[in-house]
C-alpha positions in Angstrom: 13.2 -64.9 -58.9 12.9 -62.1 -61.3 9.5 -61.2 -59.9 10.8 -61.1 -56.3 13.8 -58.9 -57.3 11.4 -56.5 -59.1 9.2 -56.2 -56.0 12.1 -55.6 -53.6 13.5 -53.0 -56.0 10.1 -51.2 -56.2 9.7 -51.3 -52.4 13.2 -49.8 -52.0 12.5 -47.0 -54.4 9.1 -46.1 -52.7 10.8 -46.1 -49.3 13.5 -43.8 -50.5 10.8 -41.5 -51.9 8.9 -41.5 -48.6 12.0 -40.7 -46.6 12.9 -37.9 -49.0 9.4 -36.5 -48.8 9.4 -36.6 -45.0 12.6 -34.5 -44.9 11.1 -32.0 -47.2 7.9 -31.5 -45.2 9.6 -31.6 -41.7 10.7 -27.9 -41.9 7.2 -26.9 -42.7 5.8 -28.8 -39.7 8.4 -27.2 -37.4 7.7 -23.7 -38.8 4.0 -24.2 -37.9 4.8 -24.5 -34.2 7.6 -21.9 -34.1 7.5 -19.6 -31.0 10.3 -17.0 -30.8 12.2 -16.7 -27.5 10.9 -14.1 -25.0 13.1 -11.1 -24.3 12.4 -11.6 -20.6 10.6 -14.3 -18.6 7.1 -13.5 -17.2 6.0 -14.6 -13.8 2.8 -14.7 -11.6 0.5 -16.2 -14.3 -1.1 -15.1 -17.5 0.3 -15.5 -21.0 4.0 -15.7 -22.1 4.0 -14.1 -25.5 6.4 -14.3 -28.4 6.3 -13.0 -32.0 5.0 -16.4 -33.1 2.5 -17.3 -30.5 1.5 -17.5 -26.8 1.5 -20.0 -24.0 -0.8 -19.8 -20.9 0.5 -20.6 -17.4 -0.4 -20.1 -13.8 2.6 -19.7 -11.5 6.4 -19.5 -11.9 8.0 -18.6 -15.2 7.8 -19.9 -18.7 10.9 -19.6 -20.9 11.2 -20.4 -24.6 14.4 -21.1 -26.5 14.7 -21.7 -30.3 17.5 -23.3 -32.1 18.0 -23.0 -35.9 18.2 -26.1 -38.0 18.4 -26.6 -41.7 15.1 -25.0 -42.8 13.4 -25.0 -39.4 13.5 -24.5 -35.7 13.5 -26.7 -32.6 11.5 -25.3 -29.7 12.0 -25.9 -26.0 9.7 -24.8 -23.2 10.5 -24.9 -19.5 8.1 -24.4 -16.5 10.3 -23.2 -13.6 9.5 -24.2 -10.0 7.8 -21.8 -7.6 7.5 -21.5 -3.8 4.1 -20.9 -2.2 4.8 -18.5 0.6 2.3 -18.6 3.5 1.3 -15.2 4.8 1.6 -14.6 8.6 -2.0 -13.5 8.9 -5.2 -13.2 6.9 -6.7 -9.9 7.8 -10.5 -9.6 7.2 -11.2 -6.1 8.7 -9.5 -3.1 10.3 -11.7 -0.3 11.7 -11.2 3.0 13.6 -14.1 4.8 15.3 -14.2 8.1 17.3 -15.9 7.6 20.7 -18.1 10.0 22.6 -15.2 10.9 24.9 -13.1 11.8 21.9 -10.9 8.7 21.9 -10.2 6.4 18.9 -11.5 2.8 19.3 -9.6 0.4 16.9 -10.7 -3.1 16.1 -9.5 -5.8 13.6 -10.4 -9.4 12.7 -8.1 -12.1 11.4 -9.4 -15.4 9.9 -6.0 -17.2 10.3 -2.6 -16.6 11.9 0.7 -18.3 11.4 3.6 -17.5 13.9 2.0 -14.2 14.7 4.0 -12.5 17.5 2.4 -9.0 17.9 0.5 -6.2 16.3 1.4 -2.5 16.3 -1.1 0.3 15.8 0.7 3.1 14.0 -0.5 6.7 13.7 0.3 9.6 11.3 -0.9 13.2 10.8 0.0 13.3 7.1 -0.5 9.7 6.0 3.2 9.3 5.1 5.3 9.3 8.3 3.9 6.8 10.9 4.9 6.2 14.6 3.9 3.6 17.1 0.8 4.3 19.2 -0.2 0.9 20.6 1.2 -2.6 20.8 -1.0 -5.7 21.1 0.3 -9.3 21.6 -0.7 -11.7 18.8 -2.2 -15.2 19.3 0.5 -17.3 17.5 -1.0 -19.9 15.3 -4.8 -19.9 14.7 -7.1 -21.2 12.0 -10.3 -19.7 13.3 -11.5 -16.0 13.5 -9.7 -13.9 16.1 -11.0 -10.5 17.2 -8.7 -7.7 18.5 -9.4 -4.3 19.9 -7.4 -1.3 21.3 -8.0 2.3 22.3 -5.9 5.4 21.5 -6.7 7.4 24.6 -4.7 10.4 23.5 -5.4 10.9 19.7 -4.4 14.1 17.9 -7.1 16.6 17.0 -8.0 17.0 13.3 -7.3 14.5 10.6 -5.0 11.5 11.4 -4.3 8.1 9.9 -4.0 4.7 11.5 -2.5 1.5 10.1 -1.9 -2.0 11.4 1.5 -3.5 11.4 1.9 -7.3 12.0 5.2 -8.8 13.1 5.8 -12.6 13.2 8.3 -14.5 15.4 11.0 -14.3 12.6 10.8 -10.5 12.7 9.1 -10.1 9.4 6.3 -7.5 9.1 3.3 -6.7 7.0 1.1 -3.6 6.9 -2.6 -3.0 6.4 -3.9 -0.1 4.4 -4.2 3.2 6.4 -7.6 4.5 7.5 -8.5 8.1 8.2 -10.0 9.6 11.4 -11.2 13.2 12.0 -11.5 14.5 15.5 -12.9 18.0 15.4 -12.0 20.4 18.3 -14.9 21.5 20.4 -15.5 25.1 21.5 -15.0 24.2 25.1 -11.5 22.8 24.3 -10.3 25.5 22.1 -11.5 29.1 21.9 -10.3 32.6 21.0 -11.8 35.8 22.6 -12.6 38.6 22.5 -13.4 38.8 18.8 -13.4 41.5 17.5 -10.3 42.4 19.5 -8.3 45.6 20.1 -5.1 44.9 22.1 -5.2 41.3 23.5 -6.6 38.1 22.0 -6.9 35.2 24.5 -6.4 31.7 23.1 -7.8 29.0 25.5 -6.9 25.3 25.0 -7.6 22.5 27.4 -4.4 20.5 28.2 -2.4 22.5 25.7 1.1 21.6 26.9 0.7 17.9 26.4 -0.7 18.4 22.9 2.4 20.3 21.7 0.6 22.9 19.8 1.6 26.1 18.0 -0.5 29.1 16.8 0.0 31.1 13.6 -1.5 34.4 12.5 -1.9 35.2 8.8 -3.0 38.3 7.0 -6.1 38.1 4.8 -3.8 37.7 1.8 -2.0 34.7 3.3 1.2 36.3 4.6 2.5 34.8 7.9 2.7 37.5 10.6 3.4 35.6 13.8 4.1 32.0 14.9 4.6 30.8 18.5 4.5 27.6 20.6 1.6 27.3 22.9 3.0 26.7 26.4 0.0 27.3 28.7 -3.8 26.5 28.6 -4.4 30.3 28.3 -2.3 32.3 25.9 -2.5 36.1 25.7 -1.7 37.2 22.1 -0.9 40.9 21.6 -2.7 42.5 18.7 -1.9 46.1 19.5 0.6 46.3 16.6 -1.7 44.9 14.0 -3.5 47.3 11.7 -7.2 47.2 11.7 -8.6 44.5 9.5 -9.3 40.7 9.3 -6.8 38.0 10.1 -6.7 34.2 10.2 -5.6 32.4 13.4 -4.6 28.8 13.1 -3.8 26.2 15.7 -1.6 23.3 14.5 -0.5 20.0 15.9 2.4 18.2 14.2 1.9 20.2 11.1 -1.9 19.5 10.9 -4.4 22.3 11.4 -6.8 21.4 14.2 -8.7 24.8 14.4 -9.0 28.0 12.5 -10.5 31.4 13.6 -11.3 34.5 11.6 -10.1 37.4 13.8 -11.2 41.0 13.4 -8.9 43.7 14.8 -10.5 47.1 15.5 
Protein backbone atom coordinates (compact mmCIF):
# COMPACT_ATOMS: atom_id res chain seq x y z
CA UNK A 1 0.00 0.00 0.00
CA UNK A 2 2.81 2.35 0.87
CA UNK A 3 4.49 1.55 -2.46
CA UNK A 4 1.29 2.22 -4.42
CA UNK A 5 0.74 5.54 -2.63
CA UNK A 6 4.32 6.55 -3.41
CA UNK A 7 3.89 5.76 -7.13
CA UNK A 8 0.62 7.72 -7.38
CA UNK A 9 2.14 10.66 -5.58
CA UNK A 10 5.18 10.66 -7.87
CA UNK A 11 2.97 10.45 -10.97
CA UNK A 12 0.85 13.36 -9.78
CA UNK A 13 3.94 15.50 -9.20
CA UNK A 14 5.35 14.70 -12.67
CA UNK A 15 2.01 15.50 -14.34
CA UNK A 16 1.82 18.84 -12.58
CA UNK A 17 5.36 19.62 -13.71
CA UNK A 18 4.49 18.66 -17.29
CA UNK A 19 1.39 20.87 -17.33
CA UNK A 20 3.33 23.74 -15.79
CA UNK A 21 6.10 23.33 -18.40
CA UNK A 22 3.51 23.28 -21.19
CA UNK A 23 2.01 26.61 -20.10
CA UNK A 24 5.51 28.08 -19.98
CA UNK A 25 6.46 27.09 -23.52
CA UNK A 26 3.03 27.79 -25.11
CA UNK A 27 3.67 31.57 -25.47
CA UNK A 28 6.98 30.80 -27.18
CA UNK A 29 5.24 28.51 -29.68
CA UNK A 30 2.60 31.17 -30.42
CA UNK A 31 5.19 33.89 -30.86
CA UNK A 32 6.94 31.78 -33.49
CA UNK A 33 3.87 31.90 -35.74
CA UNK A 34 2.88 35.49 -35.03
CA UNK A 35 1.71 37.50 -38.08
CA UNK A 36 0.63 41.06 -37.41
CA UNK A 37 -2.67 42.28 -38.90
CA UNK A 38 -2.51 43.94 -42.33
CA UNK A 39 -3.34 47.63 -42.54
CA UNK A 40 -5.56 46.85 -45.56
CA UNK A 41 -6.58 43.62 -47.35
CA UNK A 42 -4.85 42.73 -50.60
CA UNK A 43 -6.75 41.20 -53.52
CA UNK A 44 -6.10 39.65 -56.93
CA UNK A 45 -3.33 37.31 -55.83
CA UNK A 46 0.26 37.45 -54.68
CA UNK A 47 1.39 37.74 -51.06
CA UNK A 48 -0.35 39.32 -48.11
CA UNK A 49 2.43 40.69 -45.92
CA UNK A 50 2.61 41.66 -42.28
CA UNK A 51 5.48 42.70 -40.04
CA UNK A 52 5.88 39.11 -38.86
CA UNK A 53 5.54 37.13 -42.09
CA UNK A 54 3.72 36.59 -45.38
CA UNK A 55 0.95 34.38 -46.76
CA UNK A 56 0.61 33.47 -50.45
CA UNK A 57 -2.81 33.30 -52.11
CA UNK A 58 -4.43 33.38 -55.56
CA UNK A 59 -7.79 35.19 -55.70
CA UNK A 60 -9.99 37.05 -53.24
CA UNK A 61 -8.63 38.60 -50.08
CA UNK A 62 -6.59 37.34 -47.12
CA UNK A 63 -7.20 39.06 -43.78
CA UNK A 64 -5.24 38.47 -40.57
CA UNK A 65 -6.36 39.34 -37.04
CA UNK A 66 -4.30 38.99 -33.87
CA UNK A 67 -5.57 38.84 -30.31
CA UNK A 68 -3.30 39.37 -27.35
CA UNK A 69 -3.22 36.70 -24.62
CA UNK A 70 -1.06 36.32 -21.56
CA UNK A 71 2.40 36.17 -23.07
CA UNK A 72 1.36 35.40 -26.66
CA UNK A 73 -0.98 35.89 -29.61
CA UNK A 74 -3.83 33.98 -31.24
CA UNK A 75 -3.79 34.31 -35.03
CA UNK A 76 -6.82 34.04 -37.35
CA UNK A 77 -6.69 33.94 -41.15
CA UNK A 78 -9.68 34.24 -43.51
CA UNK A 79 -9.85 33.57 -47.29
CA UNK A 80 -12.78 35.63 -48.59
CA UNK A 81 -14.95 34.37 -51.41
CA UNK A 82 -14.58 35.72 -54.96
CA UNK A 83 -16.69 35.88 -58.11
CA UNK A 84 -15.27 34.78 -61.46
CA UNK A 85 -16.72 37.31 -63.96
CA UNK A 86 -17.03 36.05 -67.54
CA UNK A 87 -15.95 38.61 -70.12
CA UNK A 88 -18.43 39.23 -72.99
CA UNK A 89 -15.84 38.56 -75.70
CA UNK A 90 -12.29 37.31 -76.04
CA UNK A 91 -10.65 39.54 -78.67
CA UNK A 92 -7.64 38.06 -80.44
CA UNK A 93 -6.89 40.77 -83.04
CA UNK A 94 -8.03 44.22 -84.21
CA UNK A 95 -6.47 45.75 -87.35
CA UNK A 96 -6.89 48.82 -89.58
CA UNK A 97 -5.42 49.14 -93.09
CA UNK A 98 -5.52 51.99 -95.60
CA UNK A 99 -6.70 50.70 -99.00
CA UNK A 100 -5.61 51.87 -102.46
CA UNK A 101 -8.74 53.98 -102.82
CA UNK A 102 -7.90 55.75 -99.52
CA UNK A 103 -10.50 54.03 -97.36
CA UNK A 104 -9.82 52.32 -94.04
CA UNK A 105 -10.48 48.56 -93.90
CA UNK A 106 -11.04 47.30 -90.36
CA UNK A 107 -11.04 43.68 -89.23
CA UNK A 108 -11.13 41.85 -85.91
CA UNK A 109 -11.18 38.29 -84.62
CA UNK A 110 -12.88 36.91 -81.51
CA UNK A 111 -12.19 33.46 -80.07
CA UNK A 112 -15.33 33.40 -77.89
CA UNK A 113 -18.44 35.51 -77.34
CA UNK A 114 -21.02 35.61 -74.54
CA UNK A 115 -24.25 37.62 -74.96
CA UNK A 116 -22.55 39.82 -77.56
CA UNK A 117 -25.07 42.28 -79.01
CA UNK A 118 -23.03 44.56 -81.30
CA UNK A 119 -19.69 46.23 -82.01
CA UNK A 120 -19.05 49.92 -82.61
CA UNK A 121 -16.04 51.23 -84.52
CA UNK A 122 -15.07 54.56 -82.96
CA UNK A 123 -12.77 57.13 -84.58
CA UNK A 124 -10.73 60.01 -83.19
CA UNK A 125 -8.35 62.64 -84.55
CA UNK A 126 -6.51 63.16 -81.26
CA UNK A 127 -6.65 59.72 -79.63
CA UNK A 128 -8.72 61.11 -76.73
CA UNK A 129 -12.20 62.10 -77.94
CA UNK A 130 -13.87 59.30 -79.94
CA UNK A 131 -17.13 59.25 -81.92
CA UNK A 132 -19.03 56.42 -83.61
CA UNK A 133 -18.08 55.66 -87.21
CA UNK A 134 -19.52 52.18 -87.90
CA UNK A 135 -21.86 49.76 -86.07
CA UNK A 136 -21.69 45.99 -86.65
CA UNK A 137 -24.11 43.39 -85.22
CA UNK A 138 -22.57 40.77 -82.92
CA UNK A 139 -23.10 37.02 -83.15
CA UNK A 140 -24.45 36.38 -79.63
CA UNK A 141 -22.93 33.32 -77.98
CA UNK A 142 -20.04 31.63 -79.77
CA UNK A 143 -17.24 29.35 -78.60
CA UNK A 144 -15.39 29.25 -81.95
CA UNK A 145 -13.40 31.89 -83.83
CA UNK A 146 -15.49 34.64 -85.42
CA UNK A 147 -14.18 37.05 -88.08
CA UNK A 148 -15.57 40.55 -88.55
CA UNK A 149 -14.80 43.31 -91.04
CA UNK A 150 -15.97 46.82 -91.84
CA UNK A 151 -14.91 49.74 -94.06
CA UNK A 152 -14.70 53.42 -93.18
CA UNK A 153 -15.47 54.90 -96.61
CA UNK A 154 -15.03 58.52 -95.47
CA UNK A 155 -11.97 58.62 -93.21
CA UNK A 156 -10.25 61.83 -92.21
CA UNK A 157 -6.98 62.79 -93.84
CA UNK A 158 -3.85 62.77 -91.74
CA UNK A 159 -3.45 60.80 -88.51
CA UNK A 160 -6.55 59.29 -86.92
CA UNK A 161 -7.25 56.61 -84.32
CA UNK A 162 -9.68 53.70 -84.27
CA UNK A 163 -10.91 51.57 -81.37
CA UNK A 164 -13.43 48.76 -81.02
CA UNK A 165 -16.30 49.04 -78.55
CA UNK A 166 -18.24 45.88 -77.68
CA UNK A 167 -21.72 46.05 -76.11
CA UNK A 168 -23.52 43.02 -74.65
CA UNK A 169 -27.29 42.45 -74.28
CA UNK A 170 -27.21 43.94 -70.75
CA UNK A 171 -25.81 47.22 -72.09
CA UNK A 172 -22.32 46.74 -70.63
CA UNK A 173 -19.42 47.78 -72.84
CA UNK A 174 -15.72 47.00 -73.17
CA UNK A 175 -13.08 48.70 -75.35
CA UNK A 176 -10.05 47.57 -77.28
CA UNK A 177 -6.80 49.49 -77.42
CA UNK A 178 -6.76 52.22 -80.08
CA UNK A 179 -4.75 51.84 -83.30
CA UNK A 180 -3.33 54.66 -85.43
CA UNK A 181 -3.88 55.24 -89.14
CA UNK A 182 -2.22 57.86 -91.34
CA UNK A 183 -3.83 58.94 -94.62
CA UNK A 184 -1.63 61.40 -96.45
CA UNK A 185 -3.25 63.87 -98.82
CA UNK A 186 -2.28 63.47 -102.46
CA UNK A 187 -1.26 66.37 -104.68
CA UNK A 188 -4.32 65.82 -106.85
CA UNK A 189 -6.65 66.21 -103.85
CA UNK A 190 -5.00 69.22 -102.26
CA UNK A 191 -2.78 71.82 -103.94
CA UNK A 192 -1.79 75.49 -103.58
CA UNK A 193 -0.70 77.63 -106.58
CA UNK A 194 0.93 79.71 -107.91
CA UNK A 195 3.91 79.45 -105.64
CA UNK A 196 5.71 81.88 -105.44
CA UNK A 197 2.65 84.15 -105.45
CA UNK A 198 2.05 87.89 -105.70
CA UNK A 199 -1.62 88.78 -105.08
CA UNK A 200 -3.68 85.56 -105.16
CA UNK A 201 -2.97 82.05 -103.87
CA UNK A 202 -5.38 79.34 -105.07
CA UNK A 203 -6.10 76.46 -102.69
CA UNK A 204 -7.72 73.50 -104.45
CA UNK A 205 -9.21 70.63 -102.43
CA UNK A 206 -11.34 67.78 -103.77
CA UNK A 207 -14.70 67.54 -101.96
CA UNK A 208 -13.67 70.25 -99.51
CA UNK A 209 -17.15 71.10 -98.18
CA UNK A 210 -17.92 67.60 -96.85
CA UNK A 211 -14.52 67.39 -95.16
CA UNK A 212 -15.13 70.51 -93.01
CA UNK A 213 -11.67 72.00 -93.43
CA UNK A 214 -10.04 75.26 -92.46
CA UNK A 215 -6.85 76.96 -93.63
CA UNK A 216 -4.36 78.92 -91.53
CA UNK A 217 -1.50 81.19 -92.62
CA UNK A 218 1.50 81.66 -90.31
CA UNK A 219 4.52 83.91 -90.52
CA UNK A 220 7.92 82.25 -90.55
CA UNK A 221 8.25 82.91 -86.79
CA UNK A 222 4.96 81.10 -86.04
CA UNK A 223 2.56 84.07 -85.69
CA UNK A 224 -0.98 83.33 -86.91
CA UNK A 225 -1.92 85.83 -89.65
CA UNK A 226 -5.18 84.47 -91.05
CA UNK A 227 -7.65 81.65 -90.42
CA UNK A 228 -10.75 80.84 -92.51
CA UNK A 229 -13.20 78.01 -93.17
CA UNK A 230 -12.90 76.35 -96.58
CA UNK A 231 -16.36 76.46 -98.19
CA UNK A 232 -15.55 75.57 -101.83
CA UNK A 233 -13.27 73.19 -103.69
CA UNK A 234 -11.29 76.19 -105.01
CA UNK A 235 -10.46 78.95 -102.54
CA UNK A 236 -8.79 82.20 -103.66
CA UNK A 237 -6.64 83.59 -100.83
CA UNK A 238 -5.56 87.21 -101.12
CA UNK A 239 -1.85 87.71 -100.46
CA UNK A 240 -1.63 91.32 -101.61
CA UNK A 241 -1.35 92.68 -98.06
CA UNK A 242 1.40 90.28 -97.07
CA UNK A 243 4.92 91.63 -97.06
CA UNK A 244 7.43 89.78 -99.20
CA UNK A 245 8.81 86.70 -97.50
CA UNK A 246 8.11 83.08 -96.59
CA UNK A 247 4.89 81.86 -94.97
CA UNK A 248 3.40 78.58 -93.81
CA UNK A 249 -0.05 77.52 -95.07
CA UNK A 250 -1.76 74.70 -93.12
CA UNK A 251 -4.98 72.86 -93.91
CA UNK A 252 -6.66 71.28 -90.87
CA UNK A 253 -9.55 68.93 -90.25
CA UNK A 254 -11.00 68.65 -86.73
CA UNK A 255 -7.85 70.21 -85.30
CA UNK A 256 -5.46 67.83 -87.11
CA UNK A 257 -3.10 69.13 -89.80
CA UNK A 258 -3.60 67.20 -93.04
CA UNK A 259 -1.35 69.27 -95.31
CA UNK A 260 1.27 72.03 -94.96
CA UNK A 261 2.74 74.27 -97.68
CA UNK A 262 5.69 76.67 -97.61
CA UNK A 263 4.50 79.75 -99.49
CA UNK A 264 6.77 82.44 -100.93
CA UNK A 265 5.31 85.95 -101.41
CA UNK A 266 7.11 88.14 -103.97
